[in-house]
Backbone as CSV, one residue per row, in Angstrom:
resi,resn,N_x,N_y,N_z,CA_x,CA_y,CA_z,C_x,C_y,C_z
1,MET,-21.602,27.496,3.665,-22.058,27.043,2.383,-20.871,26.692,1.481
2,ARG,-19.844,27.556,1.506,-18.644,27.316,0.693,-17.966,26.008,1.105
3,THR,-17.922,25.750,2.416,-17.306,24.520,2.925,-18.056,23.290,2.421
4,ILE,-19.380,23.359,2.418,-20.183,22.236,1.931,-19.915,21.999,0.453
5,LEU,-19.817,23.072,-0.322,-19.534,22.956,-1.747,-18.163,22.319,-1.982
6,ILE,-17.171,22.759,-1.238,-15.817,22.204,-1.370,-15.801,20.726,-0.996
7,LEU,-16.469,20.380,0.086,-16.528,18.976,0.505,-17.262,18.124,-0.526
8,THR,-18.332,18.652,-1.112,-19.077,17.924,-2.136,-18.213,17.677,-3.364
9,ILE,-17.490,18.684,-3.801,-16.590,18.537,-4.951,-15.509,17.518,-4.645
10,ALA,-14.917,17.603,-3.456,-13.868,16.654,-3.062,-14.417,15.231,-3.036
11,PHE,-15.636,15.061,-2.539,-16.249,13.736,-2.491,-16.405,13.163,-3.902
12,PHE,-16.948,13.949,-4.825,-17.153,13.463,-6.185,-15.837,13.199,-6.905
13,GLN,-14.811,13.986,-6.608,-13.498,13.717,-7.193,-12.951,12.388,-6.688
14,SER,-13.111,12.125,-5.382,-12.597,10.863,-4.837,-13.381,9.671,-5.371
15,VAL,-14.702,9.819,-5.565,-15.509,8.736,-6.132,-15.068,8.459,-7.568
16,THR,-14.808,9.514,-8.330,-14.353,9.358,-9.710,-13.017,8.642,-9.763
17,LEU,-12.074,9.041,-8.907,-10.765,8.377,-8.872,-10.912,6.918,-8.482
18,PHE,-11.777,6.637,-7.505,-11.981,5.261,-7.080,-12.538,4.428,-8.231
19,ALA,-13.501,4.983,-8.968,-14.086,4.260,-10.095,-13.041,3.996,-11.170
20,GLN,-12.103,4.939,-11.366,-11.066,4.760,-12.370,-10.115,3.622,-12.012
21,GLN,-9.930,3.360,-10.726,-8.959,2.342,-10.340,-9.592,0.974,-10.120
22,LEU,-10.908,0.880,-10.217,-11.564,-0.407,-10.020,-11.172,-1.395,-11.108
23,THR,-10.854,-2.576,-10.681,-10.537,-3.667,-11.591,-11.195,-4.911,-11.022
24,THR,-11.830,-5.676,-11.862,-12.472,-6.897,-11.387,-11.482,-8.057,-11.444
25,MET,-11.819,-9.133,-10.789,-10.996,-10.340,-10.831,-10.858,-10.815,-12.271
26,GLU,-11.923,-10.719,-13.053,-11.870,-11.135,-14.458,-10.882,-10.273,-15.244
27,ASP,-10.884,-8.956,-14.977,-9.923,-8.076,-15.643,-8.500,-8.496,-15.300
28,LEU,-8.267,-8.818,-14.034,-6.925,-9.221,-13.613,-6.527,-10.545,-14.260
29,LYS,-7.451,-11.508,-14.296,-7.147,-12.815,-14.893,-6.855,-12.686,-16.383
30,SER,-7.632,-11.846,-17.066,-7.460,-11.720,-18.510,-6.207,-10.920,-18.873
31,ASN,-5.669,-10.190,-17.926,-4.478,-9.377,-18.174,-3.232,-10.243,-18.364
32,ASN,-3.252,-11.474,-17.828,-2.121,-12.398,-17.944,-0.800,-11.779,-17.519
33,SER,-0.835,-10.955,-16.523,0.388,-10.314,-16.054,0.549,-10.575,-14.566
34,ASP,1.692,-11.127,-14.195,1.943,-11.375,-12.784,2.897,-10.327,-12.210
35,VAL,2.889,-9.138,-12.810,3.703,-8.039,-12.290,2.803,-6.925,-11.768
36,ILE,3.330,-6.163,-10.861,2.595,-5.122,-10.150,2.365,-3.871,-10.998
37,TYR,3.089,-3.746,-12.091,3.067,-2.511,-12.877,1.742,-2.248,-13.588
38,GLN,0.833,-3.193,-13.558,-0.466,-3.030,-14.209,-1.415,-2.121,-13.425
39,PHE,-1.041,-1.749,-12.195,-1.962,-1.020,-11.319,-1.711,0.481,-11.278
40,LYS,-2.815,1.202,-11.192,-2.825,2.627,-10.877,-3.710,2.752,-9.647
41,VAL,-3.237,3.476,-8.651,-3.969,3.605,-7.390,-4.097,5.083,-7.035
42,ALA,-5.053,5.386,-6.189,-5.222,6.760,-5.711,-4.244,6.996,-4.568
43,ASP,-3.531,8.131,-4.641,-2.659,8.461,-3.519,-3.461,9.211,-2.448
44,ILE,-2.841,9.486,-1.340,-3.549,10.063,-0.196,-4.039,11.482,-0.458
45,TYR,-3.482,12.114,-1.486,-3.884,13.483,-1.833,-4.988,13.512,-2.891
46,GLY,-5.381,12.338,-3.398,-6.446,12.267,-4.383,-5.968,12.166,-5.824
47,GLY,-4.657,12.141,-6.034,-4.123,11.983,-7.381,-3.952,10.512,-7.733
48,MET,-3.613,10.240,-8.968,-3.369,8.862,-9.391,-1.876,8.564,-9.327
49,PHE,-1.554,7.364,-8.860,-0.175,6.907,-8.739,-0.041,5.648,-9.588
50,ASP,0.740,5.717,-10.641,0.923,4.611,-11.579,2.116,3.775,-11.127
51,LEU,1.867,2.528,-10.755,2.952,1.678,-10.282,3.959,1.354,-11.382
52,ALA,3.602,1.560,-12.638,4.540,1.334,-13.740,5.762,2.238,-13.623
53,GLN,5.613,3.388,-12.958,6.743,4.297,-12.781,7.809,3.738,-11.829
54,LEU,7.487,2.638,-11.169,8.419,2.040,-10.201,9.246,0.907,-10.800
55,GLU,9.102,0.682,-12.096,9.849,-0.394,-12.738,11.335,-0.240,-12.449
56,GLY,11.965,-1.349,-12.034,13.388,-1.339,-11.700,13.665,-1.107,-10.220
57,LYS,12.629,-0.801,-9.436,12.799,-0.588,-7.995,12.260,-1.787,-7.220
58,LYS,12.840,-2.028,-6.064,12.254,-2.974,-5.119,11.204,-2.199,-4.329
59,ILE,10.078,-2.845,-4.080,8.935,-2.170,-3.466,8.469,-2.958,-2.248
60,MET,8.188,-2.248,-1.168,7.492,-2.829,-0.021,6.100,-2.200,0.003
61,ILE,5.079,-3.042,-0.036,3.699,-2.584,0.088,3.217,-3.018,1.463
62,VAL,2.666,-2.074,2.215,2.264,-2.366,3.588,0.925,-1.705,3.892
63,ASN,0.017,-2.468,4.516,-1.251,-1.894,4.975,-1.035,-1.343,6.375
64,THR,-1.480,-0.125,6.596,-1.164,0.581,7.834,-2.422,1.000,8.586
65,ALA,-2.232,1.355,9.855,-3.316,1.860,10.691,-2.720,2.762,11.771
66,SER,-3.427,3.817,12.103,-2.925,4.820,13.049,-3.201,4.504,14.512
67,GLU,-4.124,3.585,14.789,-4.508,3.300,16.173,-4.278,1.838,16.539
68,CYS,-3.196,1.280,16.063,-2.883,-0.135,16.248,-1.672,-0.261,17.176
69,GLY,-1.564,-1.384,17.849,-0.386,-1.637,18.669,0.886,-1.692,17.840
70,LEU,0.754,-1.944,16.531,1.912,-2.002,15.641,2.203,-0.657,14.961
71,THR,1.423,0.373,15.269,1.608,1.684,14.647,3.036,2.217,14.788
72,PRO,3.760,1.930,15.880,5.151,2.389,15.950,6.033,1.862,14.808
73,GLN,5.558,0.861,14.059,6.319,0.400,12.893,6.477,1.511,11.851
74,TYR,5.633,2.536,11.898,5.817,3.677,11.001,7.235,4.245,11.143
75,GLU,7.706,4.314,12.372,9.062,4.836,12.615,10.107,3.937,11.961
76,GLU,9.940,2.621,12.091,10.867,1.673,11.476,10.769,1.717,9.954
77,LEU,9.546,1.863,9.431,9.370,1.976,7.982,10.096,3.217,7.457
78,GLN,9.954,4.339,8.174,10.629,5.562,7.752,12.148,5.400,7.813
79,ASP,12.641,4.730,8.847,14.084,4.470,8.960,14.556,3.629,7.773
80,LEU,13.808,2.583,7.457,14.149,1.707,6.338,14.161,2.498,5.026
81,TYR,13.137,3.296,4.821,13.042,4.104,3.607,14.205,5.091,3.503
82,SER,14.514,5.751,4.594,15.620,6.719,4.594,16.954,6.050,4.274
83,ARG,17.142,4.843,4.776,18.399,4.113,4.553,18.561,3.624,3.124
84,PHE,17.461,3.233,2.478,17.568,2.561,1.186,16.895,3.292,0.021
85,GLU,16.347,4.453,0.267,15.661,5.217,-0.782,16.564,5.448,-1.998
86,GLN,17.831,5.679,-1.769,18.767,5.937,-2.867,19.223,4.658,-3.566
87,ASP,18.790,3.509,-3.065,19.180,2.212,-3.640,18.036,1.557,-4.407
88,ASN,17.234,2.367,-5.084,16.102,1.851,-5.868,15.129,1.030,-5.023
89,PHE,14.806,1.567,-3.852,13.843,0.934,-2.953,12.790,1.966,-2.569
90,ILE,11.540,1.520,-2.521,10.444,2.417,-2.137,9.430,1.661,-1.283
91,ILE,8.769,2.386,-0.412,7.684,1.839,0.400,6.399,2.529,-0.031
92,LEU,5.343,1.749,-0.218,4.013,2.283,-0.481,3.111,1.850,0.663
93,ALA,2.557,2.821,1.382,1.680,2.526,2.514,0.226,2.691,2.103
94,PHE,-0.589,1.715,2.479,-2.016,1.724,2.182,-2.796,1.671,3.493
95,PRO,-3.244,2.808,4.000,-4.071,2.792,5.211,-5.330,1.958,4.976
96,ALA,-5.702,1.184,5.977,-6.886,0.324,5.859,-7.552,0.204,7.225
97,ASN,-8.858,0.179,7.222,-9.634,0.117,8.463,-10.245,-1.266,8.666
98,ASN,-9.582,-2.310,8.170,-10.140,-3.651,8.199,-10.009,-4.373,9.527
99,PHE,-9.091,-3.960,10.369,-8.804,-4.721,11.583,-9.057,-3.868,12.822
100,GLY,-10.090,-4.219,13.562,-10.393,-3.538,14.812,-10.736,-2.070,14.660
101,GLN,-11.142,-1.663,13.452,-11.479,-0.252,13.200,-10.349,0.677,13.666
102,GLN,-9.110,0.267,13.373,-7.941,0.985,13.873,-7.417,2.058,12.916
103,GLU,-8.149,2.285,11.818,-7.813,3.395,10.921,-9.093,4.128,10.538
104,PRO,-9.731,4.800,11.526,-11.021,5.434,11.272,-10.933,6.789,10.581
105,GLY,-9.753,7.364,10.515,-9.609,8.735,10.025,-9.770,8.909,8.532
106,THR,-9.800,10.167,8.131,-9.833,10.537,6.719,-8.407,10.503,6.177
107,ASN,-8.282,10.550,4.858,-6.944,10.601,4.252,-6.142,11.771,4.816
108,GLN,-6.777,12.924,4.953,-6.081,14.110,5.461,-5.588,13.895,6.893
109,SER,-6.449,13.359,7.756,-6.034,13.157,9.152,-4.949,12.086,9.256
110,ILE,-5.011,11.079,8.390,-3.979,10.030,8.376,-2.639,10.623,7.971
111,MET,-2.640,11.434,6.918,-1.391,12.039,6.445,-0.806,12.975,7.487
112,THR,-1.654,13.768,8.118,-1.189,14.678,9.165,-0.562,13.880,10.311
113,PHE,-1.233,12.826,10.740,-0.726,11.976,11.819,0.639,11.383,11.452
114,CYS,0.732,10.814,10.258,1.966,10.134,9.850,3.136,11.102,9.694
115,SER,2.868,12.271,9.145,3.967,13.213,8.915,4.401,13.908,10.205
116,THR,3.463,14.273,11.062,3.854,14.973,12.287,4.371,14.021,13.363
117,ARG,3.791,12.859,13.475,4.189,11.921,14.541,5.428,11.097,14.181
118,PHE,5.533,10.702,12.902,6.616,9.802,12.520,7.507,10.344,11.401
119,GLY,7.215,11.516,10.896,8.039,12.097,9.839,8.009,11.307,8.549
120,VAL,6.888,10.643,8.272,6.783,9.791,7.091,6.998,10.602,5.815
121,SER,7.920,10.129,4.979,8.172,10.784,3.691,7.979,9.821,2.516
122,PHE,7.742,8.544,2.795,7.475,7.600,1.704,6.027,7.785,1.243
123,PRO,5.716,7.366,0.026,4.371,7.590,-0.522,3.267,6.889,0.271
124,MET,2.249,7.672,0.570,1.048,7.168,1.236,-0.077,7.164,0.208
125,MET,-0.829,6.089,0.179,-1.937,5.964,-0.748,-3.259,6.234,-0.021
126,SER,-4.307,6.339,-0.786,-5.636,6.559,-0.247,-6.072,5.336,0.564
127,LYS,-6.902,5.544,1.564,-7.403,4.453,2.405,-8.200,3.469,1.549
128,ILE,-7.917,2.181,1.747,-8.568,1.116,0.967,-8.983,-0.027,1.882
129,SER,-9.584,-1.050,1.295,-9.869,-2.295,1.991,-8.884,-3.349,1.489
130,VAL,-8.275,-4.092,2.419,-7.272,-5.098,2.039,-7.779,-6.529,2.214
131,THR,-9.026,-6.683,2.635,-9.642,-8.005,2.787,-11.132,-7.897,2.477
132,GLY,-11.775,-9.057,2.442,-13.234,-9.098,2.345,-13.785,-8.788,0.973
133,GLU,-15.081,-8.555,0.926,-15.785,-8.344,-0.328,-15.350,-7.069,-1.043
134,GLU,-14.880,-6.081,-0.308,-14.478,-4.814,-0.912,-12.966,-4.714,-1.089
135,ILE,-12.303,-5.853,-1.134,-10.844,-5.857,-1.277,-10.435,-5.063,-2.516
136,HIS,-9.432,-4.259,-2.360,-8.906,-3.465,-3.468,-8.247,-4.407,-4.489
137,PRO,-8.356,-4.113,-5.785,-7.758,-4.985,-6.806,-6.263,-5.257,-6.596
138,LEU,-5.523,-4.277,-6.109,-4.093,-4.498,-5.840,-3.914,-5.599,-4.802
139,TYR,-4.721,-5.564,-3.750,-4.606,-6.587,-2.710,-5.188,-7.925,-3.158
140,MET,-6.138,-7.888,-4.088,-6.610,-9.129,-4.688,-5.436,-9.803,-5.406
141,PHE,-4.675,-9.000,-6.132,-3.484,-9.485,-6.828,-2.458,-10.032,-5.826
142,LEU,-2.154,-9.253,-4.789,-1.123,-9.642,-3.829,-1.460,-10.932,-3.079
143,THR,-2.739,-11.211,-2.897,-3.145,-12.355,-2.069,-3.603,-13.578,-2.867
144,THR,-3.525,-13.514,-4.193,-4.028,-14.608,-5.034,-2.917,-15.164,-5.922
145,LYS,-2.528,-16.407,-5.677,-1.429,-17.035,-6.427,-1.681,-17.049,-7.927
146,LYS,-2.920,-17.296,-8.349,-3.229,-17.319,-9.783,-2.898,-15.989,-10.446
147,LEU,-2.867,-14.934,-9.670,-2.592,-13.603,-10.207,-1.140,-13.181,-10.007
148,ASN,-0.585,-13.475,-8.811,0.765,-12.980,-8.497,1.875,-13.978,-8.808
149,GLY,1.521,-15.238,-9.046,2.511,-16.244,-9.417,3.350,-16.793,-8.281
150,LEU,3.178,-16.313,-7.065,3.996,-16.783,-5.937,3.196,-17.582,-4.916
151,ALA,2.170,-16.959,-4.342,1.474,-17.617,-3.241,0.109,-17.004,-2.980
152,ASP,-0.794,-17.853,-2.485,-2.031,-17.353,-1.897,-1.683,-16.890,-0.497
153,SER,-2.283,-15.814,-0.054,-2.063,-15.339,1.312,-3.304,-14.625,1.793
154,GLU,-3.304,-14.345,3.053,-4.387,-13.591,3.664,-3.743,-12.478,4.475
155,VAL,-4.254,-11.268,4.342,-3.752,-10.184,5.173,-4.288,-10.450,6.570
156,LYS,-3.379,-10.708,7.501,-3.785,-11.143,8.837,-4.046,-9.987,9.791
157,TRP,-3.378,-8.850,9.572,-3.530,-7.709,10.478,-2.861,-6.504,9.822
158,ASN,-2.899,-5.399,10.520,-2.219,-4.192,10.058,-0.711,-4.432,9.978
159,PHE,-0.072,-3.792,9.043,1.379,-3.815,8.857,1.917,-5.137,8.304
160,GLN,1.094,-5.841,7.521,1.613,-6.978,6.757,2.339,-6.407,5.543
161,LYS,3.485,-6.991,5.222,4.337,-6.424,4.182,4.464,-7.380,2.998
162,TYR,4.348,-6.812,1.796,4.538,-7.564,0.559,5.751,-6.970,-0.144
163,LEU,6.729,-7.820,-0.434,7.960,-7.362,-1.069,7.926,-7.723,-2.547
164,ILE,8.117,-6.712,-3.372,8.060,-6.847,-4.828,9.464,-6.625,-5.375
165,ASP,9.940,-7.544,-6.210,11.309,-7.401,-6.722,11.381,-6.338,-7.825
166,ALA,12.584,-6.091,-8.308,12.825,-5.016,-9.279,12.203,-5.293,-10.644
167,LYS,11.688,-6.509,-10.844,11.002,-6.840,-12.096,9.481,-6.773,-11.926
168,GLY,9.035,-6.358,-10.721,7.612,-6.190,-10.475,6.884,-7.423,-9.993
169,LYS,7.630,-8.462,-9.612,7.011,-9.711,-9.168,7.022,-9.817,-7.647
170,LEU,5.942,-10.380,-7.108,5.874,-10.635,-5.676,6.982,-11.598,-5.294
171,SER,7.761,-11.218,-4.289,8.942,-11.977,-3.908,8.829,-12.598,-2.510
172,MET,8.280,-11.845,-1.554,8.166,-12.326,-0.168,6.956,-11.690,0.501
173,ILE,6.443,-12.400,1.506,5.364,-11.883,2.347,5.887,-11.877,3.777
174,ILE,5.829,-10.711,4.414,6.338,-10.551,5.777,5.155,-10.299,6.707
175,GLN,5.034,-11.108,7.741,3.901,-11.026,8.656,3.896,-9.703,9.448
176,PRO,2.719,-9.281,9.904,2.566,-7.986,10.554,3.496,-7.734,11.744
177,ASN,3.702,-8.739,12.575,4.499,-8.525,13.784,6.006,-8.537,13.534
178,VAL,6.429,-8.801,12.303,7.856,-8.790,11.964,8.261,-7.357,11.625
179,SER,9.297,-6.900,12.274,9.777,-5.530,12.073,10.194,-5.291,10.626
180,PRO,9.927,-4.099,10.102,10.440,-3.754,8.775,11.972,-3.779,8.733
181,LEU,12.605,-3.714,9.886,14.066,-3.729,9.965,14.623,-5.128,10.249
182,ASP,13.765,-6.133,10.160,14.193,-7.511,10.373,15.294,-7.873,9.361
183,ARG,16.212,-8.715,9.772,17.337,-9.099,8.919,16.864,-9.688,7.589
184,SER,15.747,-10.424,7.574,15.250,-11.004,6.318,14.880,-9.909,5.317
185,VAL,14.313,-8.816,5.802,13.953,-7.693,4.931,15.221,-6.989,4.444
186,LEU,16.148,-6.732,5.361,17.403,-6.056,4.981,18.178,-6.885,3.965
187,ASN,18.259,-8.192,4.187,18.965,-9.069,3.233,18.308,-9.007,1.856
188,TRP,16.967,-9.006,1.841,16.251,-8.957,0.575,16.541,-7.645,-0.177
189,ILE,16.514,-6.541,0.536,16.790,-5.238,-0.102,18.225,-5.196,-0.615
190,GLU,19.158,-5.699,0.171,20.576,-5.613,-0.170,20.986,-6.614,-1.236
191,SER,20.172,-7.637,-1.474,20.537,-8.639,-2.498,20.333,-8.049,-3.892
192,HIS,21.077,-8.576,-4.833,20.979,-8.036,-6.204,20.092,-8.881,-7.003
């Protein structure tokens, strides 16, 4: 009975957090801001993560999945984060179950998998949708030129990377099969 009560409370807390982060396309258009700092998202632990706190940092946003052929990129992402964390660089991972049902787990099981299997220490966010009718507002922003000021794009698969410059603007889109350690990514991080 206690377990059911705890699960019920956790469910309602997650629904409340999700409702707090909902933003419509009209809200985004009326905001007239092409920077990422306008967003607050739920982290994997159920708390709120305000992207405004990242002002001045270069950011890689990546949609992830635990049962994908590209899942070993977690190791490369962690290597990249470890190398550049002290250089005002951060990675934000957004688990998503949009492609081949390759992220079926709960936030807890995803975090356990990532930390024990790959030693992930970069911030993990709550599982979201990165395409379709239920697309998360952050990904609506990332994939819509009218909102991000750079380009229209489509998330093609797990591990697509969006690079945000230190001023909060979308700078580059890196396709899923391109390693996080690719020279184009390293050059971008190392550039001033």
